[in-house]
Kinemage of the C-alpha trace (Angstrom):
@kinemage 1
@onewidth
@group {chain A} dominant
@subgroup {mainchain}
@vectorlist {calphas} color= white
{ca met a 1} P 0.000 0.000 0.000
{ca ser a 2} L 2.910 2.403 0.681
{ca glu a 3} L 3.891 2.085 -2.984
{ca arg a 4} L 0.418 2.124 -4.493
{ca gln a 5} L -1.107 4.881 -2.354
{ca pro a 6} L 0.583 7.880 -4.087
{ca leu a 7} L -0.634 6.701 -7.463
{ca leu a 8} L -4.192 6.808 -6.241
{ca leu a 9} L -4.114 10.337 -4.758
{ca gln a 10} L -6.516 12.715 -6.510
{ca thr a 11} L -5.987 15.754 -4.237
{ca ser a 12} L -4.425 19.060 -5.352
{ca asp a 13} L -3.196 19.866 -1.869
{ca ser a 14} L 0.384 21.117 -2.307
{ca arg a 15} L 1.353 19.728 1.040
{ca ala a 16} L 0.332 16.285 0.004
{ca leu a 17} L 2.202 16.656 -3.245
{ca glu a 18} L 5.353 17.705 -1.455
{ca asn a 19} L 5.163 14.821 0.965
{ca arg a 20} L 4.316 12.288 -1.730
{ca thr a 21} L 7.011 9.760 -2.514
{ca ile a 22} L 8.010 9.422 -6.116
{ca pro a 23} L 6.542 6.200 -7.541
{ca arg a 24} L 8.850 3.521 -8.850
{ca pro a 25} L 8.686 3.186 -12.622
{ca asp a 26} L 6.860 0.188 -14.047
{ca ile a 27} L 9.759 -1.865 -15.392
{ca arg a 28} L 7.818 -5.028 -16.202
{ca asn a 29} L 7.667 -4.124 -19.905
{ca ser a 30} L 11.154 -2.664 -20.104
{ca pro a 31} L 13.353 -4.262 -22.786
{ca glu a 32} L 16.133 -4.576 -20.257
{ca asn a 33} L 13.961 -6.474 -17.829
{ca thr a 34} L 12.026 -9.086 -19.768
{ca leu a 35} L 11.489 -11.258 -16.669
{ca val a 36} L 10.541 -9.584 -13.437
{ca asn a 37} L 9.226 -11.503 -10.419
{ca val a 38} L 6.453 -9.362 -8.987
{ca gln a 39} L 5.747 -11.762 -6.102
{ca ser a 40} L 6.521 -10.787 -2.538
{ca asp a 41} L 9.366 -12.433 -0.672
{ca glu a 42} L 6.843 -14.308 1.444
{ca ser a 43} L 5.013 -15.762 -1.563
{ca ile a 44} L 8.308 -16.734 -3.158
{ca ala a 45} L 9.342 -18.574 -0.036
{ca ala a 46} L 5.949 -20.258 0.268
{ca gly a 47} L 6.035 -21.353 -3.373
{ca ser a 48} L 9.540 -22.703 -2.995
{ca asp a 49} L 8.598 -24.627 0.127
{ca glu a 50} L 5.510 -26.082 -1.553
{ca ser a 51} L 7.499 -27.132 -4.605
{ca leu a 52} L 10.158 -28.671 -2.418
{ca asn a 53} L 7.561 -30.527 -0.382
{ca lys a 54} L 5.940 -31.946 -3.509
{ca ser a 55} L 9.243 -33.099 -4.978
{ca asn a 56} L 10.268 -34.724 -1.688
{ca tyr a 57} L 6.870 -36.286 -0.997
{ca lys a 58} L 7.052 -40.085 -0.968
{ca pro a 59} L 3.569 -41.610 -1.280
{ca ser a 60} L 4.568 -44.952 0.213
{ca met a 61} L 5.731 -43.267 3.443
{ca his a 62} L 2.228 -41.898 4.064
{ca arg a 63} L 0.256 -45.118 3.578
{ca thr a 64} L -1.458 -46.576 6.613
{ca leu a 65} L -1.802 -50.302 5.994
{ca glu a 66} L -3.456 -52.605 8.487
{ca his a 67} L -2.165 -55.779 6.838
{ca pro a 68} L 0.618 -54.951 4.334
{ca thr a 69} L 1.691 -57.724 1.990
{ca ser a 70} L 5.195 -59.097 1.581
{ca asn a 71} L 6.971 -59.437 -1.753
{ca leu a 72} L 6.049 -63.122 -1.901
{ca asp a 73} L 2.398 -62.392 -1.101
{ca thr a 74} L 2.321 -59.781 -3.849
{ca met a 75} L 3.924 -62.192 -6.315
{ca ile a 76} L 1.321 -64.862 -5.562
{ca his a 77} L -1.543 -62.375 -5.959
{ca leu a 78} L -0.024 -61.098 -9.221
{ca leu a 79} L 0.211 -64.622 -10.629
{ca lys a 80} L -3.320 -65.414 -9.486
{ca gly a 81} L -4.620 -62.194 -11.032
{ca asn a 82} L -3.089 -63.033 -14.415
{ca ile a 83} L -3.509 -66.812 -14.623
{ca gly a 84} L -7.080 -67.938 -15.193
{ca thr a 85} L -9.133 -69.340 -18.055
{ca gly a 86} L -6.992 -67.342 -20.493
{ca ile a 87} L -4.011 -69.659 -20.128
{ca leu a 88} L -6.127 -72.657 -21.132
{ca ala a 89} L -7.239 -70.786 -24.272
{ca met a 90} L -3.690 -70.052 -25.483
{ca pro a 91} L -3.470 -73.126 -27.793
{ca asp a 92} L -6.588 -71.832 -29.555
{ca ala a 93} L -4.866 -68.438 -29.842
{ca phe a 94} L -1.806 -70.096 -31.414
{ca lys a 95} L -4.118 -71.794 -33.937
{ca asn a 96} L -5.298 -68.340 -35.041
{ca ala a 97} L -1.740 -67.000 -35.277
{ca gly a 98} L 0.403 -69.935 -36.354
{ca leu a 99} L 3.027 -71.732 -34.281
{ca phe a 100} L 5.924 -69.286 -34.668
{ca val a 101} L 3.875 -66.102 -34.932
{ca gly a 102} L 2.139 -67.151 -31.734
{ca leu a 103} L 5.488 -67.969 -30.074
{ca phe a 104} L 7.142 -64.607 -30.705
{ca gly a 105} L 3.893 -62.637 -30.687
{ca thr a 106} L 2.986 -63.831 -27.185
{ca leu a 107} L 6.392 -62.880 -25.812
{ca ile a 108} L 6.170 -59.439 -27.456
{ca met a 109} L 2.608 -58.992 -26.200
{ca gly a 110} L 3.733 -59.874 -22.694
{ca ala a 111} L 6.560 -57.329 -22.871
{ca ile a 112} L 4.214 -54.566 -24.067
{ca cys a 113} L 1.588 -55.322 -21.414
{ca thr a 114} L 4.247 -55.396 -18.685
{ca his a 115} L 5.605 -52.041 -19.886
{ca cys a 116} L 2.102 -50.577 -19.774
{ca met a 117} L 1.776 -51.770 -16.180
{ca his a 118} L 5.014 -49.960 -15.355
{ca met a 119} L 3.645 -46.843 -17.083
{ca leu a 120} L 0.535 -46.914 -14.924
{ca val a 121} L 2.553 -47.279 -11.709
{ca lys a 122} L 4.893 -44.466 -12.791
{ca cys a 123} L 1.976 -42.123 -13.507
{ca ser a 124} L 0.396 -43.042 -10.181
{ca his a 125} L 3.598 -42.108 -8.310
{ca glu a 126} L 3.920 -38.816 -10.185
{ca leu a 127} L 0.304 -37.834 -9.525
{ca cys a 128} L 0.539 -38.888 -5.879
{ca arg a 129} L 3.523 -36.552 -5.469
{ca arg a 130} L 1.727 -33.679 -7.154
{ca leu a 131} L -1.427 -34.051 -5.114
{ca gln a 132} L 0.321 -35.355 -1.977
{ca gln a 133} L -1.871 -38.438 -1.875
{ca pro a 134} L -0.603 -41.764 -0.486
{ca ser a 135} L -2.188 -43.906 -3.203
{ca leu a 136} L -4.553 -43.839 -6.174
{ca ser a 137} L -6.686 -46.437 -7.942
{ca phe a 138} L -6.761 -46.980 -11.728
{ca ser a 139} L -9.798 -44.746 -12.259
{ca glu a 140} L -8.398 -42.102 -9.886
{ca val a 141} L -5.127 -42.022 -11.833
{ca ala a 142} L -7.102 -41.364 -15.021
{ca his a 143} L -9.126 -38.625 -13.278
{ca cys a 144} L -6.088 -36.911 -11.728
{ca ser a 145} L -4.034 -37.057 -14.942
{ca phe a 146} L -6.704 -35.059 -16.767
{ca asp a 147} L -7.375 -32.832 -13.757
{ca thr a 148} L -3.714 -31.743 -13.529
{ca gly a 149} L -2.924 -31.928 -17.246
{ca pro a 150} L -3.381 -29.407 -20.053
{ca ile a 151} L -6.020 -26.793 -19.207
{ca gly a 152} L -8.186 -27.683 -22.198
{ca leu a 153} L -8.520 -31.305 -21.032
{ca arg a 154} L -9.272 -30.707 -17.364
{ca arg a 155} L -13.004 -30.535 -17.971
{ca tyr a 156} L -12.885 -34.186 -19.070
{ca ser a 157} L -11.400 -35.543 -15.820
{ca gly a 158} L -14.763 -36.843 -14.619
{ca leu a 159} L -15.381 -38.500 -17.984
{ca ala a 160} L -11.959 -40.198 -17.827
{ca arg a 161} L -12.809 -41.686 -14.438
{ca arg a 162} L -16.176 -42.966 -15.694
{ca val a 163} L -14.658 -44.488 -18.848
{ca ile a 164} L -12.058 -46.478 -16.887
{ca thr a 165} L -14.679 -47.574 -14.356
{ca thr a 166} L -17.002 -48.657 -17.173
{ca phe a 167} L -14.326 -50.733 -18.889
{ca leu a 168} L -13.361 -52.321 -15.578
{ca phe a 169} L -17.014 -53.266 -15.107
{ca ile a 170} L -17.300 -54.650 -18.667
{ca thr a 171} L -14.038 -56.601 -18.300
{ca gln a 172} L -15.025 -58.293 -15.076
{ca met a 173} L -18.540 -59.097 -16.305
{ca gly a 174} L -16.944 -60.564 -19.431
{ca phe a 175} L -14.723 -62.743 -17.264
{ca cys a 176} L -17.818 -63.956 -15.401
{ca cys a 177} L -19.489 -64.912 -18.700
{ca val a 178} L -16.382 -66.832 -19.757
{ca tyr a 179} L -16.328 -68.629 -16.399
{ca phe a 180} L -19.971 -69.687 -16.831
{ca val a 181} L -19.288 -71.132 -20.301
{ca phe a 182} L -16.012 -72.778 -19.236
{ca val a 183} L -17.590 -74.655 -16.327
{ca ala a 184} L -20.599 -75.761 -18.380
{ca leu a 185} L -18.504 -77.068 -21.298
{ca asn a 186} L -16.119 -79.064 -19.093
{ca ile a 187} L -18.930 -80.661 -17.083
{ca lys a 188} L -20.755 -81.429 -20.329
{ca glu a 189} L -17.693 -83.310 -21.685
{ca val a 190} L -17.670 -85.577 -18.634
{ca ile a 191} L -21.445 -86.201 -18.527
{ca asp a 192} L -21.590 -86.801 -22.287
{ca his a 193} L -18.960 -89.530 -22.054
{ca tyr a 194} L -20.335 -91.449 -19.065
{ca phe a 195} L -24.081 -90.772 -19.102
{ca met a 196} L -26.089 -88.807 -21.684
{ca lys a 197} L -25.656 -85.964 -24.127
{ca leu a 198} L -27.416 -82.718 -23.236
{ca asp a 199} L -27.244 -79.191 -24.597
{ca val a 200} L -24.702 -76.934 -22.899
{ca arg a 201} L -27.504 -74.535 -21.895
{ca val a 202} L -28.940 -77.237 -19.615
{ca tyr a 203} L -25.733 -77.183 -17.596
{ca leu a 204} L -25.829 -73.401 -17.516
{ca met a 205} L -29.337 -73.587 -16.042
{ca ile a 206} L -28.232 -76.124 -13.431
{ca met a 207} L -25.347 -73.840 -12.407
{ca leu a 208} L -27.470 -70.696 -12.048
{ca ile a 209} L -28.977 -71.260 -8.575
{ca pro a 210} L -25.739 -72.450 -6.889
{ca met a 211} L -23.888 -69.528 -8.499
{ca ile a 212} L -26.441 -67.026 -7.147
{ca leu a 213} L -26.249 -68.495 -3.645
{ca leu a 214} L -22.437 -68.433 -3.648
{ca asn a 215} L -22.357 -64.794 -4.719
{ca leu a 216} L -24.709 -63.674 -1.962
{ca val a 217} L -21.693 -63.961 0.360
{ca arg a 218} L -20.528 -60.349 0.656
{ca asn a 219} L -17.419 -60.665 2.816
{ca leu a 220} L -14.382 -61.942 0.969
{ca lys a 221} L -12.906 -63.006 4.298
{ca tyr a 222} L -15.247 -66.008 4.318
{ca leu a 223} L -14.187 -66.903 0.771
{ca thr a 224} L -10.446 -67.139 1.518
{ca pro a 225} L -10.501 -70.949 2.057
{ca val a 226} L -12.574 -71.293 -1.107
{ca ser a 227} L -10.052 -69.225 -3.054
{ca leu a 228} L -7.142 -71.282 -1.726
{ca phe a 229} L -8.870 -74.532 -2.658
{ca ala a 230} L -9.561 -73.168 -6.157
{ca ala a 231} L -5.889 -72.189 -6.578
{ca ile a 232} L -4.738 -75.704 -5.617
{ca leu a 233} L -7.172 -77.279 -8.088
{ca thr a 234} L -6.006 -74.904 -10.847
{ca leu a 235} L -2.330 -75.709 -10.334
{ca thr a 236} L -3.035 -79.433 -10.221
{ca gly a 237} L -5.160 -79.339 -13.358
{ca leu a 238} L -2.555 -77.263 -15.198
{ca ala a 239} L 0.243 -79.666 -14.248
{ca ile a 240} L -1.711 -82.713 -15.463
{ca ser a 241} L -2.631 -80.875 -18.683
{ca phe a 242} L 1.087 -80.311 -19.312
{ca phe a 243} L 1.648 -84.032 -18.739
{ca tyr a 244} L -0.763 -84.873 -21.569
{ca met a 245} L 0.463 -82.105 -23.897
{ca leu a 246} L 4.114 -83.145 -23.715
{ca gln a 247} L 3.496 -86.805 -24.597
{ca asp a 248} L 4.235 -87.940 -28.172
{ca leu a 249} L 4.679 -84.463 -29.616
{ca pro a 250} L 4.605 -84.390 -33.442
{ca pro a 251} L 7.196 -82.479 -35.528
{ca thr a 252} L 6.727 -78.716 -35.808
{ca asp a 253} L 6.056 -78.973 -39.559
{ca thr a 254} L 2.719 -80.711 -38.872
{ca val a 255} L 1.101 -77.369 -37.913
{ca lys a 256} L 0.954 -73.976 -39.593
{ca pro a 257} L 3.944 -71.742 -38.781
{ca val a 258} L 1.952 -68.663 -39.856
{ca ala a 259} L -1.841 -68.395 -39.968
{ca ser a 260} L -3.918 -66.230 -42.281
{ca trp a 261} L -4.363 -62.490 -41.750
{ca ala a 262} L -8.093 -63.044 -41.222
{ca thr a 263} L -7.600 -64.946 -37.957
{ca leu a 264} L -4.800 -62.811 -36.477
{ca pro a 265} L -7.291 -60.419 -34.791
{ca leu a 266} L -8.769 -63.436 -32.954
{ca tyr a 267} L -5.281 -64.277 -31.713
{ca phe a 268} L -4.834 -60.709 -30.485
{ca gly a 269} L -8.116 -60.774 -28.561
{ca thr a 270} L -7.348 -64.076 -26.831
{ca ala a 271} L -3.750 -63.132 -26.024
{ca ile a 272} L -4.627 -59.735 -24.558
{ca tyr a 273} L -7.449 -61.364 -22.583
{ca ala a 274} L -4.916 -63.772 -21.089
{ca phe a 275} L -2.533 -60.945 -20.143
{ca glu a 276} L -5.236 -58.791 -18.605
{ca gly a 277} L -3.913 -58.239 -15.102
{ca ile a 278} L -3.485 -54.487 -15.213
{ca gly a 279} L -6.524 -53.965 -13.006
{ca val a 280} L -4.764 -55.587 -10.026
{ca val a 281} L -1.397 -53.824 -10.434
{ca leu a 282} L -2.111 -50.630 -8.473
{ca pro a 283} L -4.012 -52.340 -5.621
{ca leu a 284} L -1.104 -54.764 -5.193
{ca glu a 285} L 1.556 -52.036 -5.247
{ca asn a 286} L -0.479 -49.818 -2.915
{ca asn a 287} L -0.766 -52.611 -0.347
{ca met a 288} L 2.907 -53.702 -0.282
{ca asn a 289} L 5.068 -53.444 2.793
{ca thr a 290} L 8.031 -52.507 0.557
{ca pro a 291} L 6.489 -50.950 -2.591
{ca glu a 292} L 9.933 -49.919 -3.845
{ca asp a 293} L 10.496 -53.622 -4.631
{ca phe a 294} L 7.519 -53.715 -7.002
{ca gly a 295} L 9.206 -52.029 -9.982
{ca gly a 296} L 12.741 -52.255 -11.234
{ca thr a 297} L 14.442 -54.723 -13.530
{ca thr a 298} L 14.286 -57.610 -11.057
{ca gly a 299} L 11.253 -56.359 -9.136
{ca val a 300} L 8.074 -58.233 -8.289
{ca leu a 301} L 6.224 -57.025 -11.396
{ca asn a 302} L 8.877 -58.048 -13.933
{ca thr a 303} L 9.549 -61.370 -12.211
{ca gly a 304} L 5.860 -62.255 -12.031
{ca met a 305} L 5.115 -61.238 -15.624
{ca val a 306} L 8.126 -63.208 -16.960
{ca ile a 307} L 6.687 -66.298 -15.262
{ca val a 308} L 3.238 -65.543 -16.705
{ca ala a 309} L 4.577 -64.962 -20.234
{ca cys a 310} L 6.608 -68.188 -20.142
{ca leu a 311} L 3.601 -70.189 -18.922
{ca tyr a 312} L 1.302 -68.730 -21.583
{ca thr a 313} L 3.837 -69.308 -24.337
{ca ser a 314} L 4.524 -72.889 -23.226
{ca val a 315} L 0.840 -73.855 -22.981
{ca gly a 316} L 0.057 -72.235 -26.318
{ca phe a 317} L 3.066 -73.676 -28.153
{ca phe a 318} L 2.853 -77.274 -26.937
{ca gly a 319} L -0.965 -77.344 -26.877
{ca tyr a 320} L -1.231 -76.280 -30.521
{ca leu a 321} L 1.662 -78.521 -31.566
{ca lys a 322} L 0.009 -81.513 -29.847
{ca tyr a 323} L -3.583 -81.088 -31.086
{ca gly a 324} L -3.102 -78.959 -34.209
{ca asp a 325} L -6.089 -77.268 -35.822
{ca gly a 326} L -8.410 -79.491 -33.793
{ca val a 327} L -7.583 -77.575 -30.618
{ca lys a 328} L -10.627 -76.198 -28.763
{ca gly a 329} L -11.401 -73.059 -26.795
{ca ser a 330} L -9.929 -74.648 -23.655
{ca ile a 331} L -7.117 -77.170 -23.733
{ca thr a 332} L -8.951 -79.288 -21.134
{ca leu a 333} L -11.588 -80.064 -23.778
{ca asn a 334} L -8.903 -81.778 -25.907
{ca leu a 335} L -7.700 -84.182 -23.226
{ca pro a 336} L -8.533 -87.862 -23.940
{ca gln a 337} L -12.043 -88.789 -22.836
{ca glu a 338} L -11.325 -92.455 -22.169
{ca glu a 339} L -8.914 -91.809 -19.295
{ca ile a 340} L -10.101 -91.210 -15.747
{ca leu a 341} L -7.224 -88.810 -14.998
{ca ser a 342} L -8.137 -86.444 -17.822
{ca gln a 343} L -11.798 -86.483 -16.774
{ca met a 344} L -10.705 -85.607 -13.246
{ca val a 345} L -8.781 -82.653 -14.694
{ca arg a 346} L -11.955 -81.375 -16.358
{ca ile a 347} L -13.914 -81.680 -13.127
{ca ala a 348} L -11.135 -80.098 -11.053
{ca met a 349} L -10.763 -77.133 -13.403
{ca ala a 350} L -14.527 -76.698 -13.626
{ca val a 351} L -14.834 -76.615 -9.821
{ca ala a 352} L -11.864 -74.227 -9.525
{ca ile a 353} L -13.297 -71.761 -12.048
{ca phe a 354} L -16.766 -72.078 -10.519
{ca leu a 355} L -15.353 -71.091 -7.122
{ca ser a 356} L -13.238 -68.308 -8.680
{ca tyr a 357} L -16.315 -66.691 -10.221
{ca thr a 358} L -17.037 -64.917 -6.923
{ca leu a 359} L -13.679 -63.133 -6.905
{ca gln a 360} L -14.213 -61.840 -10.435
{ca phe a 361} L -17.802 -60.887 -9.573
{ca tyr a 362} L -16.667 -58.894 -6.519
{ca val a 363} L -15.274 -56.040 -8.663
{ca pro a 364} L -18.374 -55.159 -10.760
{ca val a 365} L -20.637 -55.471 -7.713
{ca asn a 366} L -18.480 -53.002 -5.769
{ca ile a 367} L -18.699 -50.561 -8.682
{ca val a 368} L -22.496 -50.608 -8.961
{ca glu a 369} L -23.666 -51.417 -5.418
{ca pro a 370} L -22.914 -47.997 -3.806
{ca phe a 371} L -25.009 -46.248 -6.461
{ca val a 372} L -27.920 -48.658 -5.929
{ca arg a 373} L -27.792 -48.404 -2.132
{ca asn a 374} L -27.872 -44.598 -2.300
{ca gln a 375} L -31.287 -44.748 -3.957
{ca phe a 376} L -32.901 -46.025 -0.724
{ca asp a 377} L -33.290 -44.557 2.751
{ca thr a 378} L -33.576 -47.377 5.279
{ca thr a 379} L -30.869 -49.919 6.020
{ca arg a 380} L -33.224 -52.806 5.319
{ca ala a 381} L -34.155 -51.386 1.919
{ca lys a 382} L -30.487 -50.864 1.073
{ca asp a 383} L -29.643 -54.476 1.971
{ca val a 384} L -32.569 -55.850 -0.023
{ca ala a 385} L -31.593 -53.726 -3.044
{ca ala a 386} L -27.989 -54.949 -2.799
{ca thr a 387} L -29.150 -58.578 -2.696
{ca val a 388} L -31.440 -58.082 -5.693
{ca leu a 389} L -28.565 -56.417 -7.559
{ca arg a 390} L -26.323 -59.464 -7.053
{ca ile a 391} L -29.058 -61.802 -8.281
{ca val a 392} L -29.680 -59.630 -11.345
{ca leu a 393} L -25.986 -59.379 -12.287
{ca val a 394} L -25.353 -63.122 -11.927
{ca thr a 395} L -28.476 -63.816 -14.008
{ca phe a 396} L -27.278 -61.307 -16.608
{ca thr a 397} L -23.947 -63.119 -17.033
{ca phe a 398} L -25.886 -66.398 -17.309
{ca ile a 399} L -28.061 -64.965 -20.101
{ca leu a 400} L -25.019 -63.726 -22.028
{ca ala a 401} L -23.301 -67.104 -21.617
{ca ala a 402} L -26.431 -68.911 -22.829
{ca cys a 403} L -26.610 -66.644 -25.902
{ca ile a 404} L -22.929 -67.239 -26.800
{ca pro a 405} L -21.968 -70.740 -25.569
{ca asn a 406} L -18.852 -70.757 -27.768
{ca leu a 407} L -15.793 -70.289 -25.549
{ca gly a 408} L -13.163 -69.215 -28.098
{ca pro a 409} L -14.959 -66.229 -29.680
{ca ile a 410} L -16.317 -64.899 -26.376
{ca ile a 411} L -12.803 -64.895 -24.860
{ca ser a 412} L -11.474 -63.090 -27.925
{ca leu a 413} L -14.328 -60.554 -27.812
{ca val a 414} L -13.812 -59.729 -24.132
{ca gly a 415} L -10.084 -59.340 -24.752
{ca ala a 416} L -10.455 -57.162 -27.844
{ca val a 417} L -13.084 -54.826 -26.371
{ca ser a 418} L -12.259 -54.290 -22.724
{ca ser a 419} L -8.847 -55.800 -22.070
{ca ser a 420} L -7.173 -53.899 -24.910
{ca ala a 421} L -8.817 -50.658 -23.729
{ca leu a 422} L -7.462 -51.065 -20.192
{ca ala a 423} L -4.087 -52.676 -20.937
{ca leu a 424} L -2.959 -50.969 -24.170
{ca ile a 425} L -5.048 -47.847 -24.813
{ca ala a 426} L -5.552 -46.208 -21.403
{ca pro a 427} L -1.920 -46.334 -20.073
{ca pro a 428} L -0.270 -44.423 -22.976
{ca ile a 429} L -3.035 -41.798 -22.940
{ca ile a 430} L -2.611 -41.346 -19.193
{ca glu a 431} L 1.185 -41.075 -19.499
{ca ile a 432} L 0.996 -38.507 -22.303
{ca ile a 433} L -1.390 -36.291 -20.330
{ca thr a 434} L 0.420 -36.766 -17.004
{ca phe a 435} L 3.828 -35.713 -18.352
{ca trp a 436} L 2.586 -33.162 -20.902
{ca thr a 437} L 3.916 -30.245 -18.831
{ca val a 438} L 7.047 -32.109 -17.742
{ca gly a 439} L 8.374 -33.262 -21.096
{ca phe a 440} L 8.910 -36.521 -22.959
{ca gly a 441} L 12.673 -36.848 -23.037
{ca arg a 442} L 15.132 -36.345 -25.869
{ca tyr a 443} L 13.478 -36.097 -29.280
{ca asn a 444} L 10.138 -36.705 -27.471
{ca trp a 445} L 10.860 -40.439 -27.563
{ca val a 446} L 8.362 -41.159 -24.776
{ca leu a 447} L 5.603 -39.450 -26.754
{ca trp a 448} L 6.369 -41.422 -29.920
{ca lys a 449} L 6.582 -44.657 -27.954
{ca asp a 450} L 3.183 -44.000 -26.357
{ca ile a 451} L 1.633 -43.143 -29.720
{ca gly a 452} L 2.950 -46.426 -31.149
{ca ile a 453} L 1.429 -48.473 -28.304
{ca leu a 454} L -1.825 -46.509 -28.603
{ca val a 455} L -2.114 -47.191 -32.358
{ca phe a 456} L -1.347 -50.884 -31.768
{ca gly a 457} L -4.050 -51.072 -29.091
{ca leu a 458} L -6.624 -49.260 -31.227
{ca cys a 459} L -5.971 -51.545 -34.218
{ca gly a 460} L -6.365 -54.606 -31.999
{ca phe a 461} L -9.524 -53.148 -30.488
{ca val a 462} L -11.182 -52.495 -33.867
{ca phe a 463} L -10.082 -55.560 -35.846
{ca gly a 464} L -10.263 -57.939 -32.879
{ca thr a 465} L -13.810 -56.880 -32.052
{ca tyr a 466} L -14.893 -57.185 -35.692
{ca ala a 467} L -13.377 -60.679 -36.113
{ca ser a 468} L -14.802 -61.930 -32.797
{ca val a 469} L -18.313 -60.684 -33.523
{ca ala a 470} L -18.125 -62.167 -37.022
{ca gln a 471} L -17.202 -65.575 -35.633
{ca ile a 472} L -19.935 -65.414 -32.995
{ca leu a 473} L -22.539 -64.616 -35.664
{ca asn a 474} L -21.131 -67.238 -38.040
{ca pro a 475} L -19.363 -70.029 -36.101
{ca ser a 476} L -18.475 -71.837 -39.318
{ca ile a 477} L -15.863 -69.160 -40.092
{ca asn a 478} L -12.397 -70.518 -39.381
């Protein structure tokens, strides 16, 4: 005020004029002073402190975890989150790609998906530092990247959150549909051999009531023993499947080394479905006791994904080499019917996937249930609405499974539509917007790399969806 006051005086009093201090010239536009900091010393200090605090803020140091997970726990959860019905569909994926295209393509796909997981974790750390938040979920990372990005995109932050949430919902519901079909087809193979032949939809109907009752359990704590039992059955069934696949392998020239261009999109959809574990990456990293061990060259993420990629490649390579073009949507369906051991594998895998349905179903229910409960006032009404919601969603996945009881195309469709959106399209967009004001390195190599992954994901999304829908509408297409 002591500097501005004289400029505002409108009096002609000579005394005032004599006592008036001469104003400092405005030098902000002077050619000799192109940059002038007009902030006060206090604001400069405050800004410097805030900037320093943000740069030194370590999100992991501010997390309050009741039961943090060890590196081994995180590795097990990562493997469990990535290994499901997709691994059993890899021989079918190799059929659509060819033996050697599938071999190298799966390894490359695994590397790209793992890199995208690292991108998501990196963006989460950067945004946590900016906003001084201990942790963020996938949808929150998308929201915050837009909210702190270029000014013109900030209005779309809410839309970004809703898009990611929607694709997470679609992905998990798609997994539930695949689980329904997988269980029904494997049980049908056993019943057809020993008793009578029935349509697969009959088995879907038989499964509906037990599936509804199982998914009325709301606390995952009570499902921990069930999940452990399902994991043991899955590992056992996978080991026995390998035993059958590795017996009497034919020469590699008995199968196609390269498939036609028309079926490559189906391979992409199945492969990206199998690698879809990006939804569990941030929750796992956020809950670690030592989150600094998650990334890095020999960190938990790279180690786990190398194991996953090797398993997928091995099952796909040897499964397709063993059964050729006769391979089915799940390798368990190709095991010999006359042997008791192979029939036990079908039953074990069917039971394991049936019990795993609840874990996949938990995610979409948690997305929708809060909105439904908010529409009612009393606690009783809220609980009834939540129960009805679970029944409706399970029935919805049953209806979709009954409409498309063909395992291969439905896996490819889920992968092409939702898995590619979450695993290949969203991460590069989020990284570009997050680091827009920071820079993209020398020659903008990060930007070009992200654009390349984005184009790859969009091509897979479009062509994979088209090929999957075409095969669903016309199953005779090969």
